[in-house]
N, CA, C and O of each residue as an XYZ file, in Angstrom:
824
protein
N     -66.423     -5.838    -74.177
C     -67.225     -6.518    -73.160
C     -66.660     -6.236    -71.777
O     -65.453     -6.059    -71.613
N     -67.536     -6.197    -70.791
C     -67.104     -5.833    -69.447
C     -66.273     -6.913    -68.779
O     -65.521     -6.625    -67.847
N     -66.394     -8.144    -69.234
C     -65.688     -9.220    -68.552
C     -64.321     -9.486    -69.154
O     -63.755    -10.557    -68.933
N     -63.771     -8.535    -69.913
C     -62.435     -8.692    -70.456
C     -61.557     -7.536    -70.017
O     -61.991     -6.385    -69.982
N     -60.314     -7.860    -69.684
C     -59.386     -6.815    -69.284
C     -59.020     -5.968    -70.492
O     -59.002     -6.462    -71.619
N     -58.725     -4.685    -70.259
C     -58.353     -3.800    -71.341
C     -56.993     -3.184    -71.060
O     -56.561     -3.093    -69.911
N     -56.334     -2.768    -72.116
C     -55.059     -2.101    -71.970
C     -55.297     -0.670    -71.526
O     -56.441     -0.228    -71.424
N     -54.194      0.071    -71.257
C     -54.306      1.443    -70.797
C     -55.018      2.334    -71.808
O     -55.667      3.308    -71.425
N     -54.902      2.011    -73.095
C     -55.573      2.813    -74.109
C     -57.087      2.629    -74.067
O     -57.836      3.456    -74.587
N     -57.532      1.532    -73.441
C     -58.959      1.300    -73.327
C     -59.612      0.833    -74.605
O     -60.840      0.764    -74.667
N     -58.838      0.507    -75.633
C     -59.413      0.122    -76.919
C     -59.138     -1.333    -77.277
O     -59.957     -1.977    -77.933
N     -57.996     -1.851    -76.852
C     -57.585     -3.190    -77.264
C     -57.898     -4.195    -76.164
O     -57.501     -4.006    -75.014
N     -58.605     -5.252    -76.512
C     -58.924     -6.288    -75.539
C     -57.689     -7.119    -75.247
O     -57.016     -7.582    -76.168
N     -57.389     -7.310    -73.975
C     -56.230     -8.091    -73.588
C     -56.589     -9.566    -73.542
O     -57.719     -9.952    -73.843
N     -55.612    -10.392    -73.160
C     -55.825    -11.840    -73.191
C     -56.622    -12.350    -71.995
O     -57.265    -13.395    -72.088
N     -56.591    -11.641    -70.892
C     -57.215    -12.120    -69.663
C     -58.723    -11.889    -69.679
O     -59.191    -10.790    -69.975
N     -59.476    -12.942    -69.357
C     -60.935    -12.880    -69.334
C     -61.435    -13.392    -67.982
O     -60.961    -14.413    -67.484
N     -62.386    -12.682    -67.401
C     -62.946    -13.125    -66.122
C     -64.225    -13.919    -66.371
O     -64.922    -13.723    -67.366
N     -64.506    -14.817    -65.435
C     -65.646    -15.719    -65.554
C     -66.352    -15.745    -64.204
O     -65.776    -16.197    -63.214
N     -67.596    -15.265    -64.152
C     -68.355    -15.178    -62.906
C     -69.663    -15.932    -63.094
O     -70.489    -15.564    -63.930
N     -69.845    -16.986    -62.313
C     -71.022    -17.836    -62.501
C     -71.675    -18.154    -61.150
O     -71.226    -19.063    -60.452
N     -72.732    -17.414    -60.772
C     -73.498    -17.780    -59.573
C     -74.645    -18.706    -59.959
O     -75.427    -18.382    -60.853
N     -74.752    -19.840    -59.301
C     -75.841    -20.775    -59.594
C     -76.652    -21.013    -58.323
O     -76.072    -21.222    -57.258
N     -77.984    -20.984    -58.414
C     -78.827    -21.128    -57.225
C     -78.819    -22.548    -56.665
O     -78.864    -23.533    -57.403
N     -78.759    -22.618    -55.347
C     -78.769    -23.898    -54.642
C     -79.759    -23.786    -53.483
O     -79.773    -22.770    -52.787
N     -80.575    -24.796    -53.267
C     -81.506    -24.743    -52.139
C     -80.717    -24.706    -50.833
O     -79.655    -25.323    -50.744
N     -81.214    -23.995    -49.816
C     -80.474    -23.890    -48.539
C     -80.110    -25.240    -47.931
O     -79.048    -25.378    -47.323
N     -80.971    -26.225    -48.088
C     -80.644    -27.547    -47.551
C     -79.495    -28.186    -48.330
O     -78.575    -28.758    -47.745
N     -79.564    -28.080    -49.637
C     -78.530    -28.710    -50.465
C     -77.189    -27.995    -50.359
O     -76.147    -28.600    -50.613
N     -77.199    -26.706    -49.986
C     -75.939    -25.965    -49.925
C     -74.990    -26.540    -48.882
O     -73.774    -26.379    -48.990
N     -75.547    -27.215    -47.865
C     -74.667    -27.875    -46.883
C     -73.860    -28.980    -47.553
O     -72.686    -29.171    -47.238
N     -74.479    -29.703    -48.466
C     -73.765    -30.754    -49.190
C     -72.705    -30.152    -50.118
O     -71.628    -30.719    -50.301
N     -73.033    -28.987    -50.701
C     -72.068    -28.322    -51.575
C     -70.841    -27.906    -50.774
O     -69.710    -28.072    -51.230
N     -71.065    -27.364    -49.579
C     -69.930    -26.986    -48.733
C     -69.074    -28.210    -48.403
O     -67.845    -28.147    -48.391
N     -69.759    -29.319    -48.136
C     -69.019    -30.547    -47.869
C     -68.222    -31.000    -49.077
O     -67.088    -31.460    -48.945
N     -68.821    -30.867    -50.266
C     -68.124    -31.261    -51.489
C     -66.896    -30.384    -51.713
O     -65.847    -30.877    -52.130
N     -67.023    -29.083    -51.437
C     -65.887    -28.175    -51.607
C     -64.785    -28.476    -50.599
O     -63.602    -28.397    -50.931
N     -65.162    -28.818    -49.379
C     -64.154    -29.205    -48.375
C     -63.428    -30.469    -48.820
O     -62.216    -30.595    -48.647
N     -64.180    -31.400    -49.394
C     -63.576    -32.640    -49.875
C     -62.568    -32.352    -50.984
O     -61.453    -32.873    -50.973
N     -62.976    -31.509    -51.948
C     -62.062    -31.155    -53.037
C     -60.862    -30.388    -52.523
O     -59.755    -30.552    -53.035
N     -61.069    -29.547    -51.511
C     -59.955    -28.792    -50.949
C     -58.977    -29.717    -50.229
O     -57.770    -29.475    -50.231
N     -59.500    -30.771    -49.615
C     -58.629    -31.727    -48.925
C     -57.710    -32.431    -49.920
O     -56.552    -32.718    -49.618
N     -58.245    -32.705    -51.114
C     -57.444    -33.344    -52.159
C     -57.031    -32.327    -53.225
O     -56.947    -32.647    -54.411
N     -56.776    -31.095    -52.775
C     -56.516    -30.016    -53.721
C     -55.238    -30.204    -54.515
O     -55.114    -29.651    -55.608
N     -54.279    -30.972    -53.998
C     -53.043    -31.154    -54.747
C     -53.312    -31.819    -56.094
O     -52.731    -31.447    -57.113
N     -54.209    -32.817    -56.081
C     -54.550    -33.498    -57.328
C     -55.287    -32.568    -58.267
O     -54.951    -32.475    -59.448
N     -56.307    -31.867    -57.740
C     -57.092    -30.982    -58.590
C     -56.291    -29.758    -59.017
O     -56.483    -29.243    -60.119
N     -55.384    -29.284    -58.139
C     -54.548    -28.152    -58.509
C     -53.647    -28.523    -59.672
O     -53.460    -27.732    -60.596
N     -53.083    -29.733    -59.629
C     -52.242    -30.178    -60.737
C     -53.059    -30.288    -62.019
O     -52.602    -29.901    -63.094
N     -54.288    -30.827    -61.892
C     -55.141    -30.944    -63.067
C     -55.459    -29.577    -63.651
O     -55.379    -29.373    -64.862
N     -55.825    -28.630    -62.764
C     -56.130    -27.277    -63.220
C     -54.900    -26.614    -63.820
O     -55.007    -25.865    -64.791
N     -53.717    -26.891    -63.237
C     -52.484    -26.293    -63.744
C     -52.166    -26.796    -65.143
O     -51.562    -26.089    -65.950
N     -52.583    -28.029    -65.420
C     -52.343    -28.581    -66.750
C     -53.159    -27.868    -67.824
O     -52.841    -27.951    -69.010
N     -54.222    -27.160    -67.399
C     -54.975    -26.335    -68.337
C     -54.179    -25.046    -68.534
O     -54.241    -24.141    -67.703
N     -53.443    -24.967    -69.619
C     -52.458    -23.903    -69.790
C     -53.073    -22.527    -69.973
O     -52.349    -21.533    -70.042
N     -54.402    -22.449    -70.053
C     -55.058    -21.155    -70.225
C     -55.683    -20.645    -68.932
O     -56.287    -19.573    -68.932
N     -55.556    -21.383    -67.831
C     -56.263    -21.068    -66.590
C     -55.312    -20.450    -65.578
O     -54.307    -21.061    -65.216
N     -55.625    -19.226    -65.112
C     -54.755    -18.556    -64.143
C     -55.358    -18.480    -62.755
O     -54.623    -18.337    -61.778
N     -56.678    -18.570    -62.636
C     -57.315    -18.461    -61.316
C     -58.617    -19.243    -61.319
O     -59.352    -19.256    -62.306
N     -58.890    -19.899    -60.186
C     -60.083    -20.731    -60.070
C     -60.524    -20.755    -58.607
O     -59.720    -21.032    -57.717
N     -61.819    -20.460    -58.361
C     -62.287    -20.411    -56.975
C     -63.784    -20.689    -56.915
O     -64.559    -20.167    -57.717
N     -64.179    -21.518    -55.952
C     -65.586    -21.779    -55.660
C     -65.891    -21.321    -54.243
O     -65.056    -21.478    -53.352
N     -67.085    -20.750    -54.017
C     -67.512    -20.386    -52.667
C     -69.042    -20.415    -52.622
O     -69.708    -20.083    -53.602
N     -69.590    -20.818    -51.469
C     -71.036    -20.841    -51.292
C     -71.456    -19.592    -50.525
O     -70.940    -19.317    -49.442
N     -72.386    -18.845    -51.089
C     -72.930    -17.641    -50.446
C     -74.311    -17.966    -49.889
O     -75.200    -18.378    -50.634
N     -74.492    -17.783    -48.595
C     -75.778    -18.079    -47.966
C     -76.748    -16.923    -48.180
O     -76.355    -15.756    -48.199
N     -78.003    -17.264    -48.338
C     -79.009    -16.231    -48.582
C     -79.122    -15.274    -47.404
O     -79.486    -14.112    -47.582
N     -78.809    -15.760    -46.185
C     -78.872    -14.896    -45.010
C     -77.894    -13.725    -45.110
O     -78.105    -12.678    -44.499
N     -76.818    -13.912    -45.886
C     -75.823    -12.851    -46.025
C     -76.356    -11.671    -46.823
O     -75.741    -10.605    -46.838
N     -77.497    -11.851    -47.488
C     -78.038    -10.793    -48.337
C     -79.366    -10.259    -47.824
O     -80.067     -9.548    -48.544
N     -79.718    -10.595    -46.584
C     -80.952    -10.082    -46.016
C     -80.914     -8.556    -45.955
O     -79.899     -7.964    -45.589
N     -82.004     -7.945    -46.308
C     -82.118     -6.490    -46.206
C     -83.521     -6.144    -45.743
O     -84.442     -6.951    -45.874
N     -83.683     -4.958    -45.208
C     -84.979     -4.520    -44.696
C     -85.625     -3.580    -45.698
O     -85.013     -2.604    -46.131
N     -86.863     -3.879    -46.063
C     -87.620     -3.028    -46.965
C     -87.955     -1.725    -46.253
O     -88.581     -1.734    -45.193
N     -87.541     -0.614    -46.834
C     -87.718      0.688    -46.176
C     -89.183      1.069    -46.019
O     -89.525      1.840    -45.123
N     -90.050      0.542    -46.871
C     -91.469      0.902    -46.800
C     -92.238      0.016    -45.835
O     -92.984      0.511    -44.991
N     -92.057     -1.296    -45.958
C     -92.826     -2.231    -45.120
C     -92.128     -2.563    -43.811
O     -92.771     -2.994    -42.854
N     -90.819     -2.365    -43.765
C     -90.073     -2.734    -42.562
C     -89.802     -4.213    -42.454
O     -89.224     -4.661    -41.464
N     -90.207     -4.991    -43.455
C     -89.993     -6.437    -43.452
C     -88.676     -6.789    -44.143
O     -88.170     -6.052    -44.989
N     -88.148     -7.938    -43.750
C     -86.901     -8.393    -44.357
C     -87.145     -8.935    -45.764
O     -88.115     -9.647    -46.022
N     -86.243     -8.576    -46.649
C     -86.224     -9.192    -47.978
C     -85.246    -10.352    -47.947
O     -84.082    -10.174    -47.589
N     -85.701    -11.515    -48.311
C     -84.837    -12.692    -48.248
C     -84.843    -13.403    -49.598
O     -85.891    -13.606    -50.210
N     -83.650    -13.774    -50.042
C     -83.538    -14.571    -51.253
C     -84.111    -15.958    -51.012
O     -84.127    -16.450    -49.884
N     -84.572    -16.570    -52.064
C     -85.142    -17.912    -51.942
C     -84.065    -18.978    -51.856
O     -84.270    -20.023    -51.238
N     -82.895    -18.717    -52.484
C     -81.851    -19.726    -52.579
C     -80.512    -19.212    -52.059
O     -80.268    -18.006    -52.013
N     -79.648    -20.156    -51.667
C     -78.224    -19.861    -51.528
C     -77.620    -19.886    -52.935
O     -78.274    -20.273    -53.903
N     -76.349    -19.461    -53.022
C     -75.720    -19.439    -54.337
C     -74.323    -20.037    -54.285
O     -73.523    -19.737    -53.399
N     -74.060    -20.891    -55.264
C     -72.724    -21.445    -55.471
C     -72.018    -20.528    -56.464
O     -72.343    -20.519    -57.651
N     -71.046    -19.753    -55.968
C     -70.376    -18.758    -56.797
C     -69.047    -19.303    -57.307
O     -68.171    -19.674    -56.525
N     -68.913    -19.345    -58.620
C     -67.691    -19.815    -59.263
C     -66.997    -18.629    -59.925
O     -67.603    -17.897    -60.708
N     -65.708    -18.448    -59.597
C     -64.914    -17.355    -60.156
C     -63.695    -17.931    -60.852
O     -63.062    -18.860    -60.350
N     -63.375    -17.380    -61.996
C     -62.215    -17.854    -62.727
C     -61.668    -16.743    -63.607
O     -62.402    -15.857    -64.044
N     -60.364    -16.805    -63.860
C     -59.715    -15.927    -64.832
C     -58.946    -16.814    -65.799
O     -58.193    -17.692    -65.376
N     -59.133    -16.591    -67.085
C     -58.541    -17.481    -68.079
C     -58.158    -16.686    -69.320
O     -58.504    -15.512    -69.452
N     -57.446    -17.338    -70.221
C     -57.089    -16.753    -71.504
C     -58.192    -17.101    -72.499
O     -58.440    -18.275    -72.776
N     -58.850    -16.078    -73.031
C     -59.980    -16.284    -73.923
C     -59.594    -16.990    -75.214
O     -58.416    -17.256    -75.452
N     -60.588    -17.294    -76.048
C     -61.991    -16.923    -75.978
C     -62.843    -17.852    -75.114
O     -62.338    -18.813    -74.533
N     -64.153    -17.551    -75.038
C     -65.051    -18.158    -74.066
C     -65.342    -19.626    -74.351
O     -65.145    -20.466    -73.472
N     -65.808    -19.962    -75.561
C     -66.288    -21.325    -75.829
C     -65.202    -22.389    -75.687
O     -65.464    -23.411    -75.053
N     -63.993    -22.211    -76.242
C     -62.952    -23.234    -76.036
C     -62.628    -23.438    -74.563
O     -62.322    -24.553    -74.140
N     -62.694    -22.351    -73.772
C     -62.443    -22.467    -72.334
C     -63.487    -23.358    -71.685
O     -63.147    -24.274    -70.937
N     -64.750    -23.094    -71.967
C     -65.835    -23.875    -71.362
C     -65.742    -25.338    -71.778
O     -65.913    -26.233    -70.951
N     -65.471    -25.581    -73.057
C     -65.387    -26.955    -73.549
C     -64.219    -27.708    -72.911
O     -64.377    -28.845    -72.467
N     -63.044    -27.068    -72.868
C     -61.874    -27.727    -72.282
C     -62.047    -27.919    -70.787
O     -61.643    -28.943    -70.237
N     -62.643    -26.942    -70.132
C     -62.893    -27.036    -68.699
C     -63.805    -28.220    -68.388
O     -63.588    -28.951    -67.423
N     -64.820    -28.392    -69.216
C     -65.747    -29.506    -69.052
C     -65.056    -30.843    -69.294
O     -65.299    -31.808    -68.570
N     -64.201    -30.905    -70.301
C     -63.527    -32.162    -70.646
C     -62.529    -32.589    -69.573
O     -62.455    -33.767    -69.225
N     -61.762    -31.629    -69.049
C     -60.669    -31.960    -68.125
C     -61.145    -32.059    -66.680
O     -60.703    -32.938    -65.941
N     -62.048    -31.160    -66.271
C     -62.485    -31.132    -64.867
C     -63.957    -31.508    -64.721
O     -64.618    -31.093    -63.769
N     -64.462    -32.286    -65.658
C     -65.875    -32.639    -65.633
C     -66.309    -33.310    -64.347
O     -67.412    -33.057    -63.863
N     -65.455    -34.171    -63.775
C     -65.829    -34.883    -62.554
C     -66.004    -33.916    -61.390
O     -66.940    -34.062    -60.604
N     -65.117    -32.930    -61.266
C     -65.226    -31.948    -60.185
C     -66.412    -31.023    -60.415
O     -67.112    -30.655    -59.472
N     -66.636    -30.647    -61.671
C     -67.769    -29.781    -62.005
C     -69.076    -30.445    -61.614
O     -69.907    -29.836    -60.940
N     -69.262    -31.678    -62.031
C     -70.502    -32.389    -61.718
C     -70.640    -32.623    -60.219
O     -71.748    -32.584    -59.683
N     -69.522    -32.866    -59.542
C     -69.541    -33.130    -58.104
C     -70.050    -31.922    -57.334
O     -70.786    -32.075    -56.360
N     -69.666    -30.724    -57.761
C     -70.027    -29.503    -57.041
C     -71.328    -28.891    -57.564
O     -72.167    -28.453    -56.777
N     -71.497    -28.859    -58.883
C     -72.658    -28.181    -59.449
C     -73.896    -29.069    -59.547
O     -74.967    -28.586    -59.913
N     -73.772    -30.333    -59.234
C     -74.939    -31.216    -59.362
C     -76.066    -30.804    -58.424
O     -77.220    -31.172    -58.644
N     -75.736    -30.027    -57.358
C     -76.765    -29.554    -56.427
C     -77.400    -28.243    -56.882
O     -78.383    -27.795    -56.292
N     -76.849    -27.625    -57.924
C     -77.395    -26.359    -58.415
C     -78.694    -26.606    -59.173
O     -78.815    -27.574    -59.924
N     -79.644    -25.736    -58.970
C     -80.964    -25.885    -59.582
C     -80.861    -25.759    -61.100
O     -80.323    -24.780    -61.616
N     -81.376    -26.752    -61.800
C     -81.397    -26.725    -63.254
C     -80.116    -27.184    -63.916
O     -80.013    -27.157    -65.142
N     -79.127    -27.608    -63.123
C     -77.856    -28.005    -63.727
C     -78.033    -29.270    -64.572
O     -78.527    -30.277    -64.065
N     -77.635    -29.236    -65.867
C     -77.894    -30.370    -66.753
C     -76.781    -31.406    -66.794
O     -76.918    -32.435    -67.456
N     -75.665    -31.145    -66.084
C     -74.501    -32.005    -66.198
C     -73.537    -31.448    -67.232
O     -73.934    -30.694    -68.120
N     -72.266    -31.823    -67.112
C     -71.249    -31.292    -68.028
C     -71.337    -31.908    -69.414
O     -70.714    -31.409    -70.352
N     -72.094    -32.978    -69.558
C     -72.335    -33.609    -70.855
C     -73.837    -33.771    -71.035
O     -74.503    -34.156    -70.074
N     -74.418    -33.502    -72.206
C     -73.740    -33.055    -73.428
C     -73.310    -31.595    -73.348
O     -73.859    -30.821    -72.564
N     -72.337    -31.228    -74.154
C     -71.742    -29.905    -74.086
C     -72.734    -28.794    -74.387
O     -72.646    -27.716    -73.797
N     -73.667    -29.031    -75.284
C     -74.599    -27.978    -75.696
C     -75.467    -27.513    -74.534
O     -75.667    -26.311    -74.361
N     -75.987    -28.442    -73.734
C     -76.807    -28.069    -72.584
C     -75.967    -27.401    -71.503
O     -76.422    -26.468    -70.841
N     -74.752    -27.876    -71.327
C     -73.844    -27.287    -70.344
C     -73.520    -25.839    -70.715
O     -73.548    -24.959    -69.855
N     -73.216    -25.589    -71.982
C     -72.909    -24.230    -72.433
C     -74.125    -23.314    -72.282
O     -73.985    -22.155    -71.892
N     -75.299    -23.823    -72.585
C     -76.506    -23.010    -72.456
C     -76.759    -22.644    -70.998
O     -77.137    -21.512    -70.697
N     -76.551    -23.600    -70.091
C     -76.751    -23.338    -68.662
C     -75.797    -22.252    -68.178
O     -76.197    -21.359    -67.431
N     -74.552    -22.325    -68.598
C     -73.571    -21.320    -68.207
C     -73.937    -19.960    -68.793
O     -73.849    -18.943    -68.106
N     -74.347    -19.940    -70.057
C     -74.700    -18.678    -70.715
C     -75.855    -17.984    -69.988
O     -75.860    -16.760    -69.850
N     -76.826    -18.760    -69.527
C     -77.997    -18.183    -68.868
C     -77.694    -17.689    -67.460
O     -78.386    -16.799    -66.966
N     -76.681    -18.239    -66.802
C     -76.385    -17.880    -65.412
C     -75.173    -16.968    -65.255
O     -75.008    -16.340    -64.209
N     -74.337    -16.886    -66.261
C     -73.090    -16.129    -66.139
C     -73.363    -14.628    -66.036
O     -74.293    -14.102    -66.649
N     -72.519    -13.949    -65.239
C     -72.579    -12.502    -65.094
C     -71.304    -11.874    -65.633
O     -70.228    -12.465    -65.545
N     -71.427    -10.684    -66.186
C     -70.245     -9.935    -66.606
C     -69.603     -9.284    -65.396
O     -70.293     -8.736    -64.537
N     -68.278     -9.343    -65.330
C     -67.534     -8.666    -64.262
C     -67.163     -7.271    -64.742
O     -66.612     -7.113    -65.831
N     -67.459     -6.269    -63.944
C     -67.129     -4.897    -64.320
C     -65.633     -4.624    -64.177
O     -65.076     -3.798    -64.900
N     -64.988     -5.320    -63.244
C     -63.560     -5.113    -63.025
C     -62.915     -6.449    -62.657
O     -63.528     -7.278    -61.984
N     -61.689     -6.648    -63.097
C     -60.865     -7.708    -62.535
C     -59.408     -7.372    -62.802
O     -59.085     -6.627    -63.727
N     -58.536     -7.932    -61.978
C     -57.119     -7.585    -62.014
C     -56.313     -8.672    -62.713
O     -56.540     -9.863    -62.503
N     -55.385     -8.252    -63.533
C     -54.417     -9.183    -64.100
C     -53.058     -8.499    -64.136
O     -52.947     -7.352    -64.569
N     -52.039     -9.192    -63.688
C     -50.702     -8.599    -63.616
C     -50.099     -8.410    -65.002
O     -49.333     -7.474    -65.228
N     -50.448     -9.308    -65.938
C     -49.881     -9.250    -67.288
C     -51.016     -9.318    -68.308
O     -51.288    -10.391    -68.846
N     -51.676     -8.209    -68.584
C     -52.883     -8.248    -69.428
C     -52.647     -8.720    -70.854
O     -53.565     -9.268    -71.464
N     -51.447     -8.529    -71.413
C     -51.220     -8.961    -72.796
C     -50.417    -10.256    -72.870
O     -49.934    -10.632    -73.938
N     -50.276    -10.935    -71.736
C     -49.558    -12.211    -71.705
C     -50.498    -13.305    -71.210
O     -51.213    -13.120    -70.226
N     -50.492    -14.432    -71.890
C     -51.285    -15.577    -71.458
C     -50.541    -16.326    -70.357
O     -49.383    -16.032    -70.062
N     -51.226    -17.298    -69.756
C     -50.576    -18.142    -68.746
C     -49.372    -18.855    -69.346
O     -48.321    -18.962    -68.714
N     -49.535    -19.337    -70.563
C     -48.434    -20.015    -71.244
C     -47.268    -19.056    -71.502
O     -46.107    -19.445    -71.375
N     -47.573    -17.799    -71.866
C     -46.524    -16.796    -72.066
C     -45.703    -16.598    -70.801
O     -44.475    -16.531    -70.848
N     -46.396    -16.503    -69.665
C     -45.717    -16.267    -68.389
C     -44.847    -17.465    -68.016
O     -43.714    -17.298    -67.567
N     -45.373    -18.656    -68.201
C     -44.598    -19.866    -67.888
C     -43.347    -19.953    -68.761
O     -42.273    -20.318    -68.284
N     -43.494    -19.618    -70.036
C     -42.333    -19.644    -70.931
C     -41.309    -18.592    -70.527
O     -40.105    -18.838    -70.595
N     -41.780    -17.423    -70.107
C     -40.861    -16.368    -69.689
C     -40.079    -16.788    -68.446
O     -38.885    -16.505    -68.338
N     -40.743    -17.457    -67.513
C     -40.060    -17.926    -66.308
C     -39.028    -18.999    -66.650
O     -37.929    -19.013    -66.095
N     -39.387    -19.887    -67.557
C     -38.457    -20.927    -67.982
C     -37.253    -20.311    -68.687
O     -36.119    -20.744    -68.481
N     -37.501    -19.299    -69.517
C     -36.422    -18.613    -70.219
C     -35.502    -17.902    -69.238
O     -34.280    -17.972    -69.364
N     -36.089    -17.218    -68.258
C     -35.281    -16.515    -67.265
C     -34.387    -17.469    -66.494
O     -33.221    -17.165    -66.240
N     -34.927    -18.623    -66.122
C     -34.145    -19.617    -65.392
C     -32.968    -20.098    -66.218
O     -31.856    -20.220    -65.704
N     -33.202    -20.373    -67.494
C     -32.126    -20.839    -68.369
C     -31.080    -19.761    -68.619
O     -29.887    -20.056    -68.681
N     -31.520    -18.519    -68.763
C     -30.573    -17.427    -68.987
C     -29.693    -17.187    -67.764
O     -28.492    -16.948    -67.891
N     -30.296    -17.252    -66.588
C     -29.527    -17.061    -65.356
C     -28.475    -18.158    -65.196
O     -27.329    -17.894    -64.831
N     -28.890    -19.391    -65.477
C     -27.956    -20.511    -65.394
C     -26.835    -20.374    -66.428
O     -25.671    -20.647    -66.133
N     -27.196    -19.952    -67.637
C     -26.204    -19.780    -68.693
C     -25.214    -18.667    -68.344
O     -24.011    -18.812    -68.560
N     -25.718    -17.569    -67.809
C     -24.847    -16.443    -67.453
C     -23.821    -16.854    -66.407
O     -22.666    -16.433    -66.463
N     -24.241    -17.666    -65.465
C     -23.330    -18.105    -64.412
C     -22.286    -19.081    -64.945
O     -21.116    -19.011    -64.567
N     -22.706    -19.989    -65.820
C     -21.799    -21.030    -66.307
C     -20.888    -20.567    -67.438
O     -19.886    -21.223    -67.723
N     -21.212    -19.460    -68.085
C     -20.454    -19.050    -69.271
C     -19.545    -17.843    -69.047
O     -18.876    -17.396    -69.979
N     -19.512    -17.321    -67.845
C     -18.773    -16.075    -67.619
C     -17.265    -16.223    -67.836
O     -16.591    -15.226    -68.093
N     -16.727    -17.420    -67.742
C     -15.287    -17.617    -67.917
C     -14.937    -18.334    -69.218
O     -13.794    -18.755    -69.399
N     -15.896    -18.478    -70.119
C     -15.654    -19.209    -71.363
C     -14.920    -18.341    -72.387
O     -15.066    -17.119    -72.413
N     -14.144    -18.997    -73.213
C     -13.493    -18.331    -74.340
C     -14.554    -18.025    -75.417
O     -15.593    -18.685    -75.452
N     -14.308    -17.039    -76.290
C     -15.316    -16.635    -77.274
C     -15.895    -17.780    -78.113
O     -17.110    -17.852    -78.300
N     -15.057    -18.654    -78.609
C     -15.560    -19.744    -79.449
C     -16.432    -20.704    -78.653
O     -17.479    -21.150    -79.121
N     -15.982    -21.014    -77.442
C     -16.756    -21.920    -76.602
C     -18.070    -21.250    -76.160
O     -19.110    -21.901    -76.062
N     -17.998    -19.938    -75.897
C     -19.203    -19.187    -75.530
C     -20.236    -19.249    -76.666
O     -21.420    -19.486    -76.427
N     -19.773    -19.035    -77.894
C     -20.677    -19.071    -79.040
C     -21.326    -20.442    -79.195
O     -22.508    -20.546    -79.524
N     -20.555    -21.475    -78.957
C     -21.087    -22.840    -79.064
C     -22.148    -23.100    -77.995
O     -23.207    -23.657    -78.285
N     -21.857    -22.693    -76.758
C     -22.813    -22.896    -75.671
C     -24.061    -22.032    -75.861
O     -25.167    -22.431    -75.495
N     -23.867    -20.846    -76.438
C     -25.009    -19.963    -76.680
C     -25.951    -20.568    -77.718
O     -27.169    -20.466    -77.578
N     -25.403    -21.193    -78.756
C     -26.239    -21.856    -79.747
C     -27.022    -23.007    -79.123
O     -28.182    -23.240    -79.464
N     -26.378    -23.721    -78.208
C     -27.074    -24.803    -77.500
C     -28.212    -24.233    -76.641
O     -29.287    -24.823    -76.536
N     -27.947    -23.079    -76.037
C     -28.990    -22.427    -75.241
C     -30.186    -22.064    -76.109
O     -31.329    -22.286    -75.707
N     -29.945    -21.516    -77.279
C     -31.036    -21.134    -78.177
C     -31.881    -22.332    -78.573
O     -33.100    -22.218    -78.698
N     -31.247    -23.472    -78.770
C     -31.988    -24.688    -79.110
C     -32.897    -25.095    -77.952
O     -34.038    -25.506    -78.161
N     -32.375    -24.975    -76.725
C     -33.162    -25.378    -75.552
C     -34.366    -24.473    -75.318
O     -35.424    -24.938    -74.892
N     -34.204    -23.179    -75.597
C     -35.257    -22.223    -75.223
C     -36.023    -21.690    -76.429
O     -36.773    -20.723    -76.295
N     -35.856    -22.291    -77.590
C     -36.491    -21.735    -78.786
C     -38.005    -21.671    -78.671
O     -38.629    -20.783    -79.251
N     -38.605    -22.595    -77.933
C     -40.056    -22.565    -77.761
C     -40.507    -21.507    -76.773
O     -41.705    -21.256    -76.640
N     -39.562    -20.879    -76.073
C     -39.901    -19.839    -75.105
C     -39.764    -18.432    -75.687
O     -39.967    -17.449    -74.975
N     -39.426    -18.327    -76.960
C     -39.101    -17.037    -77.550
C     -40.244    -16.448    -78.374
O     -40.006    -15.681    -79.307
N     -41.465    -16.798    -78.039
C     -42.618    -16.231    -78.752
C     -42.881    -14.805    -78.348
O     -42.270    -14.286    -77.413
N     -43.784    -14.180    -79.049
C     -44.158    -12.790    -78.756
C     -45.451    -12.754    -77.950
O     -46.234    -13.704    -77.955
N     -45.654    -11.644    -77.262
C     -46.907    -11.451    -76.522
C     -47.681    -10.332    -77.176
O     -47.121     -9.528    -77.922
N     -48.960    -10.282    -76.896
C     -49.783     -9.246    -77.487
C     -51.232     -9.443    -77.098
O     -51.564    -10.418    -76.423
N     -52.105     -8.531    -77.514
C     -53.519     -8.612    -77.150
C     -54.209     -9.787    -77.806
O     -53.750    -10.316    -78.818
N     -55.330    -10.190    -77.206
C     -56.119    -11.300    -77.738
C     -56.715    -10.949    -79.085
O     -56.729    -11.778    -79.995
N     -57.203     -9.741    -79.219
C     -57.840     -9.300    -80.461
C     -57.824     -7.789    -80.490
O     -57.620     -7.141    -79.463
N     -58.036     -7.236    -81.647
C     -58.066     -5.779    -81.793
C     -59.437     -5.332    -82.267
O     -59.667     -4.137    -82.452
């Protein structure tokens, strides 16, 4: 699928998945959407923490695109082509698969979703889940390209690696003058502390 990152071999799907969702908003209502986004941005520390708690989410962004930005001139008639609606564009990068992401996103950030998308035409609300999933399926676009620094590592993998690196650096500094027996004892304690960080990484599916 085009909305999934691939490895250099081009055959194995990596863990990173892009999510592109433009939803139509009437030009009048788009002013309220911009206000809602400014409000959420003002309290972004709370929402950022909430989003960070979603261990599969690496990137999240909302932006309103005005229809005037897409005006073009018809080469035959000389008249301007204008879209009927503005668009609320939602971009995200997450660790797949698709349905668990949508369900968890709805459960954890449902209040923010409804606050911003309630102005989108045809939006059914984040509950019930079946209508919400159908709305997303009908409006979602495949991304032809997206960037990920660690295509075979999930967000959780990266966080564990950072935690492991921090513990190893601290251990290396504190153990450099230890006697062999004491070093072995402290090393075993280190393994107990970081055992949950020692998982393997790999592609999402083959």
